[in-house]
MIDOSE-1310 file (N, C-alpha, C; in nm, 2 decimals, decimal comma, always signed):
residues 247
mkmh	+0,08/-0,12/+0,01/+0,01/+0,01/+0,00/+0,10/+0,09/+0,03; +0,19/+0,14/+0,08/+0,29/+0,24/+0,07/+0,38/+0,26/-0,04; +0,37/+0,17/-0,13/+0,46/+0,13/-0,24/+0,39/+0,25/-0,35; +0,27/+0,20/-0,37/+0,16/+0,26/-0,44/+0,12/+0,41/-0,44
iala	+0,15/+0,43/-0,30/+0,13/+0,58/-0,26/+0,25/+0,66/-0,30; +0,37/+0,59/-0,28/+0,52/+0,67/-0,31/+0,49/+0,68/-0,52; +0,43/+0,57/-0,57/+0,48/+0,58/-0,68/+0,36/+0,66/-0,73; +0,26/+0,71/-0,68/+0,17/+0,82/-0,75/+0,20/+0,93/-0,71
alla	+0,27/+0,99/-0,59/+0,33/+1,11/-0,62/+0,44/+1,14/-0,70; +0,51/+1,02/-0,73/+0,67/+1,05/-0,81/+0,61/+1,05/-0,94; +0,50/+0,99/-0,94/+0,44/+1,04/-1,11/+0,38/+1,20/-1,14; +0,31/+1,23/-1,03/+0,27/+1,38/-1,02/+0,36/+1,45/-0,99
asgy	+0,48/+1,42/-0,94/+0,54/+1,57/-0,95/+0,65/+1,54/-1,10; +0,69/+1,44/-1,15/+0,69/+1,44/-1,26/+0,63/+1,50/-1,39; +0,49/+1,48/-1,37/+0,40/+1,56/-1,48/+0,43/+1,69/-1,47; +0,41/+1,75/-1,32/+0,44/+1,92/-1,33/+0,57/+1,96/-1,35
awaa	+0,67/+1,87/-1,41/+0,78/+1,94/-1,45/+0,75/+1,91/-1,59; +0,72/+1,85/-1,63/+0,68/+1,84/-1,81/+0,58/+1,95/-1,84; +0,54/+1,99/-1,80/+0,40/+2,10/-1,82/+0,48/+2,26/-1,79; +0,58/+2,28/-1,70/+0,66/+2,36/-1,68/+0,74/+2,38/-1,81
dgda	+0,77/+2,26/-1,85/+0,90/+2,29/-1,98/+0,83/+2,35/-2,09; +0,71/+2,28/-2,09/+0,66/+2,30/-2,23/+0,60/+2,45/-2,23; +0,53/+2,50/-2,14/+0,49/+2,64/-2,10/+0,64/+2,74/-2,14; +0,77/+2,70/-2,11/+0,84/+2,83/-2,12/+0,87/+2,81/-2,27
apqs	+0,93/+2,92/-2,33/+1,00/+2,95/-2,46/+1,13/+2,90/-2,45; +1,17/+2,85/-2,57/+1,28/+2,82/-2,60/+1,38/+2,99/-2,61; +1,52/+2,99/-2,54/+1,56/+3,10/-2,51/+1,72/+3,05/-2,59; +1,77/+3,16/-2,71/+1,88/+3,11/-2,72/+2,02/+3,16/-2,63
ptgn	+2,10/+3,10/-2,63/+2,22/+3,14/-2,56/+2,29/+3,28/-2,56; +2,29/+3,34/-2,45/+2,32/+3,46/-2,44/+2,50/+3,51/-2,43; +2,52/+3,38/-2,33/+2,69/+3,41/-2,29/+2,74/+3,31/-2,36; +2,74/+3,31/-2,52/+2,86/+3,25/-2,62/+2,95/+3,33/-2,57
sats	+3,07/+3,22/-2,60/+3,22/+3,32/-2,54/+3,24/+3,34/-2,71; +3,19/+3,25/-2,79/+3,24/+3,33/-2,93/+3,21/+3,44/-3,01; +3,07/+3,45/-2,95/+2,99/+3,62/-2,97/+3,03/+3,73/-2,91; +3,05/+3,74/-2,75/+3,13/+3,80/-2,69/+3,27/+3,87/-2,75
agwv	+3,33/+3,75/-2,77/+3,43/+3,78/-2,82/+3,45/+3,86/-2,99; +3,34/+3,89/-3,04/+3,38/+3,96/-3,15/+3,36/+3,85/-3,26; +3,37/+3,72/-3,24/+3,32/+3,66/-3,37/+3,18/+3,60/-3,44; +3,19/+3,60/-3,55/+3,05/+3,62/-3,63/+3,09/+3,49/-3,69
msag	+2,98/+3,41/-3,68/+2,97/+3,26/-3,75/+2,88/+3,30/-3,88; +3,00/+3,28/-4,00/+2,96/+3,25/-4,13/+2,84/+3,12/-4,15; +2,73/+3,17/-4,26/+2,66/+3,09/-4,31/+2,72/+2,99/-4,38; +2,71/+2,89/-4,39/+2,77/+2,77/-4,42/+2,65/+2,70/-4,57
pgvt	+2,68/+2,65/-4,63/+2,61/+2,57/-4,72/+2,51/+2,52/-4,67; +2,40/+2,55/-4,65/+2,25/+2,49/-4,66/+2,20/+2,56/-4,48; +2,29/+2,70/-4,46/+2,21/+2,71/-4,32/+2,21/+2,88/-4,40; +2,12/+2,90/-4,31/+2,04/+3,04/-4,36/+2,10/+3,14/-4,25
dtte	+2,13/+3,24/-4,28/+2,14/+3,37/-4,18/+2,02/+3,43/-4,11; +2,00/+3,39/-4,00/+1,87/+3,43/-3,91/+1,86/+3,58/-3,90; +2,00/+3,68/-3,91/+1,99/+3,82/-3,93/+1,93/+3,92/-4,05; +1,98/+3,83/-4,13/+1,92/+3,86/-4,27/+1,81/+3,83/-4,29
nsas	+1,74/+3,71/-4,25/+1,62/+3,72/-4,26/+1,54/+3,77/-4,18; +1,55/+3,81/-4,06/+1,46/+3,88/-3,96/+1,46/+4,05/-4,02; +1,60/+4,05/-4,10/+1,55/+4,23/-4,13/+1,51/+4,25/-4,27; +1,50/+4,15/-4,36/+1,42/+4,14/-4,48/+1,29/+4,11/-4,46
aagt	+1,27/+4,02/-4,34/+1,10/+3,99/-4,30/+1,04/+4,13/-4,26; +1,15/+4,21/-4,14/+1,09/+4,35/-4,12/+1,08/+4,44/-4,22; +1,14/+4,45/-4,39/+1,11/+4,56/-4,45/+1,21/+4,62/-4,43; +1,32/+4,65/-4,33/+1,43/+4,74/-4,35/+1,56/+4,68/-4,33
tsrp	+1,62/+4,78/-4,40/+1,78/+4,78/-4,43/+1,87/+4,83/-4,32; +1,94/+4,79/-4,24/+2,01/+4,85/-4,16/+2,14/+4,93/-4,27; +2,12/+5,11/-4,24/+2,20/+5,19/-4,30/+2,30/+5,27/-4,16; +2,40/+5,31/-4,21/+2,47/+5,39/-4,08/+2,38/+5,53/-4,08
vtap	+2,42/+5,55/-3,96/+2,32/+5,70/-3,97/+2,41/+5,82/-3,93; +2,43/+5,90/-4,00/+2,53/+6,00/-4,02/+2,40/+6,13/-3,93; +2,49/+6,22/-3,83/+2,46/+6,29/-3,72/+2,44/+6,42/-3,77; +2,35/+6,48/-3,77/+2,31/+6,66/-3,87/+2,40/+6,73/-3,83
vqte	+2,44/+6,81/-3,98/+2,53/+6,92/-3,91/+2,48/+7,03/-3,85; +2,47/+7,10/-3,75/+2,43/+7,18/-3,69/+2,51/+7,31/-3,72; +2,46/+7,43/-3,82/+2,50/+7,58/-3,82/+2,47/+7,63/-3,73; +2,57/+7,72/-3,67/+2,52/+7,84/-3,58/+2,48/+7,95/-3,64
tles	+2,40/+8,00/-3,60/+2,32/+8,11/-3,63/+2,26/+8,20/-3,54; +2,35/+8,33/-3,53/+2,33/+8,40/-3,43/+2,21/+8,52/-3,47; +2,10/+8,53/-3,35/+2,01/+8,61/-3,37/+2,06/+8,77/-3,43; +1,93/+8,84/-3,49/+1,96/+8,92/-3,54/+2,00/+9,03/-3,38
gqdp	+1,96/+9,04/-3,29/+1,98/+9,10/-3,19/+2,12/+9,09/-3,12; +2,18/+8,93/-3,20/+2,34/+8,96/-3,12/+2,43/+8,96/-3,18; +2,42/+9,01/-3,30/+2,50/+9,02/-3,42/+2,62/+9,12/-3,36; +2,74/+9,09/-3,40/+2,82/+9,18/-3,32/+2,86/+9,32/-3,39
lppp	+2,87/+9,44/-3,37/+2,82/+9,55/-3,44/+2,99/+9,61/-3,50; +2,97/+9,65/-3,61/+3,09/+9,70/-3,71/+3,16/+9,82/-3,62; +3,31/+9,83/-3,68/+3,36/+9,91/-3,58/+3,33/+10,04/-3,59; +3,34/+10,14/-3,51/+3,30/+10,32/-3,56/+3,41/+10,36/-3,69
psml	+3,36/+10,41/-3,73/+3,43/+10,51/-3,87/+3,54/+10,58/-3,81; +3,63/+10,57/-3,82/+3,79/+10,69/-3,83/+3,74/+10,83/-3,86; +3,78/+10,91/-3,73/+3,76/+11,03/-3,72/+3,84/+11,08/-3,85; +3,99/+11,04/-3,85/+4,08/+11,08/-3,97/+4,03/+11,06/-4,11
ygqa	+3,96/+10,94/-4,10/+3,95/+10,92/-4,24/+3,81/+11,03/-4,28; +3,70/+11,03/-4,15/+3,61/+11,17/-4,20/+3,64/+11,28/-4,22; +3,71/+11,34/-4,14/+3,81/+11,47/-4,20/+3,87/+11,47/-4,32; +3,93/+11,36/-4,39/+3,99/+11,33/-4,51/+3,90/+11,35/-4,60
resi	+3,78/+11,27/-4,62/+3,69/+11,27/-4,71/+3,65/+11,39/-4,70; +3,63/+11,45/-4,59/+3,51/+11,58/-4,60/+3,59/+11,69/-4,61; +3,74/+11,69/-4,65/+3,86/+11,81/-4,68/+3,81/+11,78/-4,81; +3,84/+11,68/-4,90/+3,83/+11,63/-5,06/+3,72/+11,62/-5,10
splt	+3,59/+11,61/-5,06/+3,47/+11,62/-5,11/+3,38/+11,64/-5,05; +3,37/+11,79/-4,98/+3,24/+11,84/-4,89/+3,14/+11,81/-4,95; +3,09/+11,77/-5,09/+2,97/+11,76/-5,14/+2,97/+11,64/-5,22; +2,83/+11,58/-5,22/+2,81/+11,51/-5,29/+2,86/+11,53/-5,44
pget	+2,87/+11,38/-5,51/+2,90/+11,38/-5,67/+2,74/+11,46/-5,74; +2,66/+11,43/-5,68/+2,55/+11,47/-5,74/+2,50/+11,61/-5,72; +2,59/+11,68/-5,61/+2,56/+11,81/-5,61/+2,65/+11,89/-5,64; +2,78/+11,80/-5,67/+2,88/+11,89/-5,75/+2,85/+11,90/-5,87
rdlv	+2,78/+11,82/-5,97/+2,78/+11,80/-6,11/+2,61/+11,93/-6,12; +2,54/+11,94/-5,97/+2,44/+12,06/-6,03/+2,54/+12,18/-5,99; +2,59/+12,22/-5,95/+2,68/+12,28/-5,93/+2,73/+12,36/-6,05; +2,80/+12,27/-6,10/+2,87/+12,27/-6,24/+2,80/+12,34/-6,34
vldn	+2,67/+12,25/-6,34/+2,56/+12,31/-6,45/+2,51/+12,45/-6,44; +2,47/+12,46/-6,32/+2,46/+12,59/-6,25/+2,56/+12,72/-6,34; +2,68/+12,70/-6,32/+2,78/+12,79/-6,33/+2,77/+12,78/-6,48; +2,79/+12,68/-6,55/+2,80/+12,75/-6,73/+2,67/+12,82/-6,72
qmdq	+2,56/+12,80/-6,67/+2,47/+12,85/-6,66/+2,42/+13,02/-6,66; +2,52/+13,03/-6,55/+2,58/+13,16/-6,53/+2,67/+13,22/-6,62; +2,74/+13,15/-6,66/+2,86/+13,23/-6,79/+2,76/+13,25/-6,90; +2,68/+13,16/-6,92/+2,60/+13,16/-7,06/+2,53/+13,31/-7,06
aist	+2,44/+13,34/-6,91/+2,37/+13,48/-6,90/+2,44/+13,57/-6,88; +2,57/+13,58/-6,80/+2,71/+13,67/-6,83/+2,73/+13,71/-7,00; +2,74/+13,62/-7,01/+2,81/+13,64/-7,20/+2,66/+13,72/-7,29; +2,61/+13,68/-7,23/+2,48/+13,68/-7,33/+2,50/+13,85/-7,36
qpis	+2,47/+13,94/-7,48/+2,49/+14,04/-7,51/+2,38/+14,10/-7,53; +2,30/+14,22/-7,51/+2,17/+14,26/-7,51/+2,16/+14,31/-7,66; +2,28/+14,37/-7,71/+2,33/+14,39/-7,85/+2,37/+14,35/-7,94; +2,36/+14,31/-8,00/+2,44/+14,22/-8,13/+2,53/+14,34/-8,16
vvpr	+2,68/+14,32/-8,18/+2,76/+14,41/-8,28/+2,81/+14,42/-8,41; +2,76/+14,49/-8,51/+2,79/+14,46/-8,69/+2,95/+14,53/-8,68; +3,06/+14,45/-8,71/+3,16/+14,52/-8,75/+3,14/+14,58/-8,89; +3,21/+14,70/-8,95/+3,20/+14,75/-9,06/+3,33/+14,84/-9,08
isaq	+3,36/+14,80/-9,20/+3,46/+14,89/-9,24/+3,42/+15,06/-9,33; +3,43/+15,14/-9,28/+3,36/+15,27/-9,34/+3,49/+15,37/-9,39; +3,44/+15,46/-9,43/+3,55/+15,58/-9,48/+3,46/+15,71/-9,48; +3,52/+15,84/-9,46/+3,47/+15,93/-9,45/+3,58/+16,04/-9,49
tvdl	+3,51/+16,17/-9,50/+3,57/+16,27/-9,59/+3,55/+16,39/-9,43; +3,69/+16,45/-9,37/+3,70/+16,55/-9,31/+3,64/+16,69/-9,36; +3,58/+16,75/-9,29/+3,53/+16,87/-9,33/+3,62/+16,97/-9,22; +3,72/+17,06/-9,24/+3,77/+17,15/-9,19/+3,74/+17,29/-9,16
spga	+3,62/+17,34/-9,22/+3,56/+17,44/-9,25/+3,46/+17,45/-9,08; +3,50/+17,59/-9,05/+3,38/+17,61/-8,94/+3,25/+17,58/-8,92; +3,18/+17,54/-8,82/+3,05/+17,51/-8,81/+3,03/+17,37/-8,89; +3,14/+17,28/-8,91/+3,14/+17,12/-9,01/+3,08/+17,05/-8,89
slpl	+3,06/+16,95/-8,92/+3,04/+16,81/-8,84/+3,14/+16,78/-8,79; +3,18/+16,71/-8,63/+3,29/+16,62/-8,62/+3,29/+16,53/-8,69; +3,38/+16,46/-8,72/+3,40/+16,32/-8,77/+3,32/+16,20/-8,65; +3,29/+16,10/-8,66/+3,24/+16,03/-8,60/+3,31/+15,90/-8,60
vrta	+3,35/+15,82/-8,48/+3,38/+15,74/-8,48/+3,30/+15,61/-8,40; +3,25/+15,53/-8,42/+3,15/+15,41/-8,34/+3,28/+15,29/-8,26; +3,23/+15,28/-8,20/+3,30/+15,19/-8,11/+3,23/+15,07/-8,03; +3,29/+14,99/-7,97/+3,18/+14,93/-7,85/+3,28/+14,84/-7,77
vnyp	+3,28/+14,84/-7,66/+3,35/+14,70/-7,54/+3,40/+14,59/-7,63; +3,52/+14,56/-7,61/+3,58/+14,45/-7,67/+3,60/+14,46/-7,83; +3,56/+14,59/-7,88/+3,56/+14,61/-8,03/+3,65/+14,73/-8,05; +3,76/+14,72/-8,06/+3,81/+14,84/-8,04/+3,84/+14,89/-8,23
ssvs	+3,81/+15,02/-8,25/+3,84/+15,09/-8,38/+3,97/+15,13/-8,41; +3,98/+15,09/-8,55/+4,13/+15,15/-8,59/+4,11/+15,26/-8,70; +4,21/+15,37/-8,64/+4,16/+15,49/-8,80/+4,28/+15,53/-8,88; +4,26/+15,55/-8,97/+4,35/+15,57/-9,03/+4,36/+15,71/-9,12
fids	+4,44/+15,81/-9,15/+4,44/+15,94/-9,16/+4,50/+15,93/-9,36; +4,45/+15,99/-9,44/+4,48/+15,97/-9,56/+4,45/+16,12/-9,64; +4,52/+16,17/-9,70/+4,49/+16,31/-9,78/+4,43/+16,31/-9,92; +4,39/+16,40/-9,96/+4,34/+16,39/-10,10/+4,38/+16,31/-10,21
tgap	+4,48/+16,27/-10,22/+4,58/+16,20/-10,32/+4,53/+16,04/-10,28; +4,52/+16,01/-10,12/+4,51/+15,88/-10,08/+4,67/+15,82/-10,04; +4,74/+15,93/-10,01/+4,86/+15,91/-9,96/+4,87/+15,93/-9,80; +4,93/+15,85/-9,70/+4,89/+15,88/-9,57/+4,94/+15,99/-9,51
wkig	+4,89/+16,04/-9,43/+4,91/+16,16/-9,34/+4,96/+16,11/-9,20; +5,09/+16,12/-9,15/+5,12/+16,11/-9,03/+5,08/+16,16/-8,92; +5,06/+16,11/-8,77/+5,03/+16,18/-8,63/+5,11/+16,25/-8,62; +5,15/+16,39/-8,60/+5,24/+16,38/-8,52/+5,26/+16,42/-8,41
akpl	+5,17/+16,39/-8,31/+5,21/+16,38/-8,18/+5,05/+16,30/-8,08; +5,11/+16,29/-7,97/+5,04/+16,19/-7,90/+4,86/+16,27/-7,87; +4,77/+16,13/-7,94/+4,63/+16,18/-7,98/+4,60/+16,24/-7,76; +4,53/+16,33/-7,80/+4,45/+16,35/-7,67/+4,29/+16,33/-7,62
ggss	+4,19/+16,24/-7,52/+4,10/+16,20/-7,49/+4,04/+16,30/-7,41; +3,93/+16,29/-7,42/+3,86/+16,36/-7,30/+3,75/+16,27/-7,23; +3,77/+16,20/-7,26/+3,69/+16,08/-7,18/+3,75/+15,97/-7,12; +3,74/+15,96/-6,96/+3,81/+15,82/-6,96/+3,73/+15,70/-6,97
afia	+3,66/+15,71/-7,04/+3,58/+15,62/-7,10/+3,65/+15,56/-7,26; +3,72/+15,61/-7,27/+3,81/+15,57/-7,42/+3,97/+15,61/-7,38; +4,02/+15,49/-7,46/+4,16/+15,52/-7,46/+4,19/+15,51/-7,63; +4,33/+15,61/-7,65/+4,37/+15,58/-7,78/+4,49/+15,60/-7,79
yyip	+4,55/+15,48/-7,87/+4,66/+15,42/-7,88/+4,71/+15,50/-8,04; +4,84/+15,51/-8,07/+4,88/+15,57/-8,18/+5,05/+15,49/-8,20; +5,06/+15,47/-8,35/+5,18/+15,44/-8,35/+5,27/+15,55/-8,46; +5,37/+15,58/-8,34/+5,49/+15,69/-8,37/+5,50/+15,68/-8,54
nthl	+5,52/+15,80/-8,58/+5,60/+15,81/-8,71/+5,48/+15,72/-8,86; +5,36/+15,69/-8,81/+5,25/+15,59/-8,88/+5,09/+15,70/-8,90; +5,04/+15,63/-8,95/+4,89/+15,74/-8,99/+4,80/+15,66/-8,96; +4,85/+15,56/-8,85/+4,74/+15,46/-8,75/+4,74/+15,49/-8,60
mtvf	+4,58/+15,51/-8,58/+4,57/+15,53/-8,45/+4,40/+15,42/-8,38; +4,45/+15,37/-8,30/+4,33/+15,29/-8,26/+4,23/+15,31/-8,13; +4,12/+15,31/-8,13/+4,05/+15,36/-8,05/+3,97/+15,26/-7,93; +3,98/+15,22/-7,82/+3,96/+15,15/-7,73/+3,83/+15,24/-7,62
akep	+3,72/+15,14/-7,66/+3,62/+15,18/-7,55/+3,60/+15,07/-7,39; +3,60/+15,12/-7,29/+3,60/+15,12/-7,17/+3,48/+15,08/-7,10; +3,41/+15,15/-7,15/+3,23/+15,13/-7,11/+3,12/+15,18/-7,22; +3,01/+15,08/-7,19/+2,94/+15,10/-7,31/+2,83/+15,19/-7,28
yktg	+2,78/+15,28/-7,39/+2,71/+15,36/-7,40/+2,76/+15,51/-7,35; +2,87/+15,51/-7,36/+2,94/+15,64/-7,34/+2,98/+15,72/-7,48; +2,98/+15,88/-7,46/+3,04/+15,94/-7,56/+3,15/+16,05/-7,51; +3,25/+16,07/-7,60/+3,34/+16,17/-7,56/+3,39/+16,23/-7,68
nitv	+3,51/+16,25/-7,70/+3,59/+16,29/-7,80/+3,75/+16,29/-7,79; +3,81/+16,27/-7,89/+4,01/+16,27/-7,89/+4,03/+16,37/-7,99; +4,12/+16,45/-7,95/+4,17/+16,53/-8,07/+4,32/+16,50/-8,12; +4,32/+16,48/-8,23/+4,45/+16,41/-8,32/+4,48/+16,53/-8,40
yleg	+4,65/+16,59/-8,39/+4,72/+16,64/-8,44/+4,80/+16,55/-8,53; +4,81/+16,66/-8,68/+4,89/+16,57/-8,79/+4,98/+16,64/-8,81; +5,07/+16,57/-8,87/+5,23/+16,67/-8,95/+5,22/+16,77/-9,04; +5,20/+16,89/-9,00/+5,20/+16,98/-9,17/+5,07/+17,04/-9,13
levp	+4,98/+17,00/-9,04/+4,85/+17,05/-9,04/+4,82/+17,18/-8,94; +4,77/+17,30/-8,98/+4,76/+17,40/-8,91/+4,65/+17,36/-8,83; +4,56/+17,31/-8,80/+4,44/+17,31/-8,70/+4,45/+17,14/-8,68; +4,39/+17,11/-8,52/+4,38/+17,00/-8,50/+4,24/+16,94/-8,57
ivlt	+4,23/+16,78/-8,53/+4,10/+16,75/-8,59/+4,05/+16,63/-8,46; +3,94/+16,70/-8,44/+3,85/+16,67/-8,34/+3,75/+16,55/-8,37; +3,78/+16,45/-8,29/+3,66/+16,33/-8,34/+3,55/+16,30/-8,22; +3,46/+16,24/-8,27/+3,30/+16,20/-8,16/+3,36/+16,07/-8,16
vtsg	+3,36/+16,01/-8,03/+3,38/+15,88/-8,04/+3,26/+15,85/-7,96; +3,19/+15,73/-7,98/+3,07/+15,67/-7,87/+3,11/+15,54/-7,89; +3,04/+15,48/-7,78/+3,05/+15,33/-7,75/+2,85/+15,25/-7,79; +2,76/+15,35/-7,77/+2,62/+15,29/-7,79/+2,56/+15,42/-7,77
eads	+2,44/+15,39/-7,77/+2,32/+15,50/-7,77/+2,23/+15,44/-7,69; +2,25/+15,50/-7,58/+2,18/+15,45/-7,47/+2,01/+15,46/-7,49; +1,98/+15,57/-7,56/+1,82/+15,59/-7,55/+1,76/+15,52/-7,67; +1,87/+15,41/-7,74/+1,80/+15,36/-7,87/+1,78/+15,21/-7,84
gakt	+1,66/+15,18/-7,90/+1,59/+15,03/-7,86/+1,65/+14,98/-7,95; +1,76/+14,99/-8,04/+1,80/+14,91/-8,17/+1,84/+14,77/-8,11; +1,89/+14,64/-8,14/+1,90/+14,54/-8,10/+2,03/+14,52/-8,16; +2,08/+14,60/-8,26/+2,20/+14,58/-8,31/+2,30/+14,71/-8,32
wtvd	+2,46/+14,73/-8,33/+2,50/+14,86/-8,30/+2,64/+14,86/-8,41; +2,65/+14,91/-8,49/+2,70/+14,91/-8,62/+2,84/+14,98/-8,58; +2,95/+14,86/-8,57/+3,09/+14,94/-8,53/+3,21/+14,96/-8,62; +3,26/+15,07/-8,63/+3,39/+15,11/-8,71/+3,48/+15,04/-8,73
srld	+3,52/+14,91/-8,76/+3,62/+14,85/-8,70/+3,74/+14,89/-8,78; +3,72/+14,94/-8,87/+3,83/+15,02/-8,95/+3,76/+15,15/-9,01; +3,80/+15,26/-9,02/+3,77/+15,40/-9,07/+3,85/+15,46/-9,11; +3,83/+15,51/-9,25/+3,92/+15,58/-9,34/+3,90/+15,73/-9,34
lrlp	+3,98/+15,78/-9,29/+3,97/+15,96/-9,25/+3,99/+16,00/-9,37; +3,96/+16,09/-9,49/+4,01/+16,14/-9,58/+3,99/+16,32/-9,56; +4,14/+16,37/-9,59/+4,12/+16,50/-9,53/+4,13/+16,59/-9,67; +4,07/+16,69/-9,74/+4,09/+16,73/-9,85/+4,17/+16,82/-9,90
rrgp	+4,32/+16,77/-9,85/+4,41/+16,85/-9,88/+4,54/+16,74/-9,91; +4,61/+16,80/-9,97/+4,72/+16,74/-9,99/+4,85/+16,76/-9,90; +4,88/+16,62/-9,85/+4,96/+16,65/-9,71/+5,10/+16,62/-9,73; +5,20/+16,60/-9,68/+5,35/+16,61/-9,67/+5,37/+16,51/-9,77
aal	+5,31/+16,39/-9,79/+5,37/+16,27/-9,87/+5,29/+16,24/-9,97; +5,21/+16,36/-10,00/+5,15/+16,38/-10,14/+5,17/+16,31/-10,28; +5,13/+16,22/-10,34/+5,17/+16,15/-10,45/+5,19/+16,23/-10,56
């Protein structure tokens, strides 16, 4: 009887152990010395690599992962400030060009316009070559020499035969608005006007002539509204007498 009881207890214990082994999942050895030492088992003929099969089954491929490159960007409020401009550079630039290029161009244009305005002549000068006969009788009109500023008049004296009659002394002017120059031992004289719209006279002494010749000189008519002024660029004054060099 005791034998049967012991045999039943032994069978019961053996059945419990078999049940426990069936419920536990098989585990692969993790303490393999070859794997821990860095060795990898190569797949031989008929052997399938479980690692590749598992990766293929999962549908993913093992690739090396590269860390993203991080670029340091400073916020606008934390950007470094540029260095302040040099005081000496500013002074040198101010001394070389106190104005901007645009302002300089405007001044050049304005200066050109001012030159044009200053150079504009309200009256156009018309140069002419003229000839007059000097009347030496009392009560006769004086010869007129028309000149202008920047337009001198050259006056020559000839006798009735056309021979030159030399000037015997320096001509004398009655107005500071005119200057008379002569070439000694010649019959030539030049009259310059220093001011516009002036009138005066010049006295000329000829060799061998007992009376002086008085010339009226004018540089324009102030009361005339004409836009042109005729100038005697060359004026030949003929005396109705035979001179010292008569032909």
